[in-house]
N, C-alpha and C positions, 0 to 999 in steps of 0.2 A: 239385614238387620239380625243382631244376635238374639238367641232365644231368651237370654236373661233380660234384655231390654224390653222385649215383647211382654215378658211376665210382669215387669214393673209397671208398664203402661196399662196392662189389663187390670192389675190390682187397683191402679188409680181410678180407672173407669168404673170398676165394681163398687168402689167406695162412693163415687159421685152419683151413680144412677142405679136404678133398680136392676136386679140380676136379669140377663137376657141370654138367649141361645146364641152361641158363636156362629158367625156367618160361615157358610161353606165356601170352598174355593170356586172360582169361576170355571165354567166349561171351556174347552178349547175353542178357539176362533174357527170359523168355517174354513174347510180345507179346499184347495183347488182340485180340479180334475187331474187324474194321473195320465201320463203319456206312455208309461212303460220304460222310459229312459231314466235310470236310477238317479243320475246326478241332477238332471233338471228337476225331477220330481222332488228329490230331497231338498234342494234349494228353494223351490217354490213352496213346499210345505212349511219350511222354517220361516220364510219371509211372510207367510200368511199369518203367523202368530205375533207379528210385531206389536209391541205395546201390551201384550198379555202380562199381567202382574200377579204376584203371589198374594194370598189372602192376608190382609192387614191384621187379622185376628190370630191366625195359626201358622202363617208363613207357608201354607200348603199350596200346591199347584196341581193341575191335572197331570202334569208330567211326572212329578215325584210320587203322586198317588198311583199312577200307572206302574211305576217301578217298585212300589211297595216300600218306599224310603221317605215317607213324609216327614217334614220337619228338618231336613238337612239340606245342604247346598245342592241345587238341582241342575247345574249347567250341563253335566254329562248326561243326566237322565233326559234332558231336553233334546240333545243330539240323537240319543237312541230312540226316543219316542218319535221324532221326525222320520228316522230311518224306517221304523215299523209302519208309519202311516204311508210312506212312499213304497211300501212292500219290498224293501231291501232285505235279503236274508240275513239271519244272525251270523252266519259264517263270514259275512262281509263287514257288518258293524254289529257288535254284541249289544245285549240289553243289560239293564241293571248294573251299571258300572260307575266308576269314578275316573278322574283324570289318570290316576295311577294304574287302574286296571286297564284302561285304554292303552297306556304305554306298554304294559306287559303283553296284552293281546297282540299288538302289532310288532313288538320285539320278536315274538315267537314266529311271526310270519315274514320276517325280514322286510318289514314295511314301515319301519320307524326311522326318521331322519332328523339330524340336527340342521340348524340353519346358520348361514353366515351372519356374524354379529349378534347371535342370539344369546340367551342366558344358559349358563352351564350349571347343571346340578352337581354339587360336590359329593364325591363318594358313591354315586349311584351307578357308575359304570356305563353311562350313556355313550361316551366317546368310543368305547370298544364294542358296544353292542349295536350301535346305529348302522344303518345300511348305507349311509353316505351323508353328505352335507349339501343342502339346497340353497341356491341363491334366491333373491326376491322374485326374479322372473321365472324360477323353476316351480313356484307354487301354483297349484291348480284348483279350480273350483271343485268342491267336494272333499278337499283335504280337511282333516280334523287337527286343529292347532291346540297344543298344550301351552298355557299362557301363565306368565308371572304377573300377579296383580297387587301383591302386598309389598313388593320392592325389597324382600329380604334376600333374594337371589340365592336361595338355598334349595327350594323345592317348588315344583309347579303347583298351582292351586286353582286353576280355572281351565275351562274347555270352550273353544270357539269353533264355529264352522266357517271355512274359507269360501267366500263368493268369487274371489279373483283378486287381481292386482291392478291399481290405477294410480297414475301420478306418483309413483314411489311409495304408495300406501297399500296395506293389506285390507281388503274389504271383508267384513265378517258379519255373520248373524250369530248372536249370543243370547243364551238364557241366563237368568240370575245375575243381571247387572244392576247394581243399586241405583235407583232413581228416587228423588225426593218428592213426596206427595203431602198435601195438607188434607187430613181426614178428621172430620169433626173438630176442626180448629187445631189439630195436633200435627206437627211436622214429623213425617215418618219416611224412612228409607226402605223401599220395597224392591225385591228382586223382580226384574222386568226383562222381557224379550226385546232386544234392540238391534238395529243395524248400525254398525259403527266401523271405524278404521283403527288399525294397529300398526306399530312399527316392528321391524325385525328384532329390535333390542328387547321386546317383551316376550319373545317366543322361546320356550324351552326345546320344543321339538315338534315334528309333524308326523301324524299318523295318516298313512295313505291307504285307504280301503281299496281292495282289488275289485273295483266295480265291474271289470271285464269289458264293459262297453264304452269306456272313456274315449277310446280312439274313435269309435263310431259317432259319439256325440259331439266331440270337439275337433275331430279331424287331425289329431296329433299323435301319430304313431311313434314308437320308440324303436327304431330299426337297429338290428345288430350289425356287425362288421361285414356281413355278406359272405356268400360262397360263390366262387367262379364256376359256372356251369358250361361255358364255352369260351375257349381262348380266342383272342383276336387274331385275325389275319389282315392282309391289306384289302380283302373283299368282304369280310364279315366282322361285325362288332363283337367285342367281348360282352358276354352276358353274365350278370351277377344277380344272384337271388338273395334278397334280404327278408328277414323274418322279424316281426314286431315282438319285442320282449314282453309286451303287456297283453296282447290279444292273439298272438300267433298268426296274424295276417301276414301274407307274403306279397312281395312285388319283385318283378324282374326288370332290371335296368340295363340298357345298352350303354356301355362305357367307351364306345368308340373303336375304330379300326386302327391297325398299324399303318404307318404312313407308306404310300406307294414310293417306289424308286422311280422318280420321274425322269423321262427322257424328252427333250424338246424336239418338236417337229417344226422346222423353220418356216417362217412366213414367205410367201411369194408376192412380190409387189405387183399390183395391177398397173396397166398402162392406159393410155387414152382409149384404146379399142379392145384390149385383152383383159379378161378377168384375172384376179389373183386369189390368194389364200391367206387367212390370218394365221398367226403362230398358234401352234397347239402342242400337246404333249400326251404321252402314254406311259403306262407303268412297265418298266423293264421286266418285272417278275411275272405279272399276270396278264399283261397286254391290254388291260382295260384303258379306255380313252379317259384321260383326266381332263384335258382341255380340248374340246372339239375344234377342228379347223373349219372355218366357215369361208365360203366363196365370197369374195368381195367383187362388187360390180366394177366393170371398166370405169375408169375415172371420167371418161368423156373429155372432149377437147375443152380447153380453157381459152376461149376466144378472147383476144385482146380488144382494145377499142376499135370500133369500125372506122375505116378510112373512106370517106365519101369520095367516089370517083366522078359520078355524075349526080348532081342534086335533083331530087324529084320536084316537079311542079304540080300545080293543081290538075293539069291535063296529062302529063307524061310521067312515067316511072323513071327512077334513077337507079344507080347501083353502087354498092360499096364493097370493100375488100376487108377480110378479117384474117388474122394470123394466130394460130395456137401458141400460147406462151410456153407450153410444155414440150411439144414435139415439132413446132415450126410449120405444120401443115397450113396451107393457105386455101381459103374458100371465098367465093364471091356470092353476093346475094342482092336481089333487087330491092329497091325502096319503092313502096307503093305510092302511086300518084296521090297527091294531097287531096284532090277533090275540091269541090266548091267550099269556100269558107262558110261557117255558120252565121246566122243572123246575129248582129251585134259585134262581129269581128271588125276590128279597125285595121286598115291597110294603108301604109304610107307609100306614096308614088313619087319617085324622084322626078319623073318627066314633067308632071303637072305641078310639082312642088306643093302637094296637098296630102291630107289624110282623109280617108273615106271610111264610112261605117256601113257595113252590109245591112240592107233592109230586107230584101228578098233574095235568099241564096239560090244558087243554081249555076250550072255550066252555061246555060242559055237563059235569056230573059231575066237576068238578075237586076236588082236595083240597089243603089247606094245613096247615102247622104253625104254631102260635102261637110266634113267635120272640122276643117280649119286648115290654114296654110302651114307648111313645114317651116317656112321662114316668116316670122311675124313682122319683119321689117319691110316687107314688100309694100310699096305705096299703091300699086294697082294690081287687082286680081280679076281674071276672067275665068269664071267657072265653066267648064266644058259640059256639054249636054250628055256626053258619054265618055267613059274612060275604060281602058284595058288594063286590068290588074292581074299579074301572074298568068297572062294568057286568056283571061276571061273578060269579056266585054260587058260592062254594066251601064245602065242608064242612070244618070244623076237626076234624082227626082225630089231632092230635099236639101235644105241647109240645116245642119244640126243646131240645137239650142246652144247658145253661147259660142258659136263657131268663131266669131271675131271679137268677142267681148273684151272691152278695155284695150283694144288695139289702136293706139294713137298714131301709128304709122300709116294706116290705111286711108287713102284719099279717094280711090275710085274702085267700084265693083261692077262687074257685068254678070247678071243673073240670066242663065239660058232659059229658053222656052220650055225645057223639059222639067224644070223645078215646079212642083205643085204645092210645096209646103216649106215654110220658114219657121224654125223653132223659136221659142221665146228667148229674148235677149241675144238674138243672133248677132246683132251689130250694136249691142248696148255699150254706150259711152265710147264709141269710135268717134271722137270729137272732131277729127279732121276729115271724116268721110263727107264729101260734098257732091260727088257725082255718082249716081246710082242708075244703071241701065237695067231695066226689068223687061225681058223679052217674053216672059210667061204671061199667059192670059187666064191662068187657072187659080190664081190666089184669091182667097176669101177670108172673112174674119175668122172662120173656124180653122183655116189652114195657116194663118200667120199668128205666131205666139205673142203673148203680152210683152210689151217693152222691147219688141224686136228691133225698133229703130230709135229707141229713146237714147238721147245724149249724143246723136250725130250732129254735124254742123247745122246750125239753125238756118243757114242759107243754102242748104242742100238742094240740088236740082235732080229730080227723078225724071228720066226719060222712059216712057211707057207706051204700049200700043195705043193708038188713037181710040180704039173701041173701049178701052178700059180707063181712060184718063180720069173721068169724073169719079168712077167707083174707087180707083186706087188712091185718089186724093183723100177721100174720106177714110179709106182703110189705113193708109200709112200714117196719117195724122192720129188715128185712133190707137195705133201701135207705137206712139211715142215720137214721131218725126217732128212734131211741132206745127204751129200754124203758119210759120213764115216760109215753109218749104215751097219750091216751085215744081209743079207737075207739068212736064212738056211731053208732047207726043213725037214720034219719029216715023 
């Protein structure tokens, strides 16, 4: 707000109300604790003052009062005040200045820069006196920006403090930015501390204070071209020492060795029984091993598919012959005897034309169940009381569930005395089965499964031991044989 406008408003107020004492400017907002890091402290102090505004009566602020320049634009005084609160020495950021004196101060220290796409002051010599031109991404937190606000593009008229760059915009903290307030019903524009963004096109130049610890705070050294302190050989890296142009910190970097003059050490192929070597190499100049040669294990024989000469049986070993596909060597090896089949194993026997299922395994004393004929078209089947399978003799003690189920060819069956159990549906729907000889005396309701004889010929004749005639008549009828069957003894 101009001082003339303030005067007119004050005059109007004096005419309207009784004379009063003008209000004093507000004190500074509370300050953050300092860390000793200049840039962080400066930015934190500045941001702590956000929304501080000048007195609506006198346009005064705590910042301009501190600078002894009350009543005038105070954007530069705000930056200097923040620097003093952050305990930054005056030789880094001066006090009691303006945007123009800022520019002069940093000119003299070779720390004033123009910006790409910025505003050019006509006739001020900025181009010749600037230390360089910065891009948007070159801007740093803590830079002091000299800004164009009245769009006349002739001279700078504002100062801002750079907080960084984000999404193509410059982040700033600024004092004396006009904001509109309604005070006692009157709309007034008052200078205010705000956080805002700016474009490069608004910037006349950048004053870069020599904080000295910028690199420490932000981890961004500005390294010179470096000096070679040790030349490279094929065994030692080149060493280059770099110095930071901002803080004089140094670093030493290894920039690699000269290449070795490589000579190949040829590989030696391994054979089936003799070890070999991998290909390697060494340096012709220094002799250092570049690629070490490693011992490769013998390949071992690559045995082809075994040719069985004598097949193994459950009781006897067999033997087979193998030939190496690489070197042709031949070896023979035994085939372990198969041993007794496990319980549940099904074995087909050509001699008795039947399939058996192992119940009790063993080379001796084993038992099996008759699981069914191999030829389901046999009209007559006599189940043996014992059977020799692959050299092992088993006792036939059962007929498996469903052994003859739905066999319409079966007409006659002989069940030996060794059978103690008949599974459910063993002869289910064997509709033509009419002659059943049962030599076993051990069958009971618990040992004959449900529907074992259901669906056989209704006129079937059972020949059974005389001592079991009455019992078996009841048993077989209960297991589906029907009421018309004939039970005869032999």
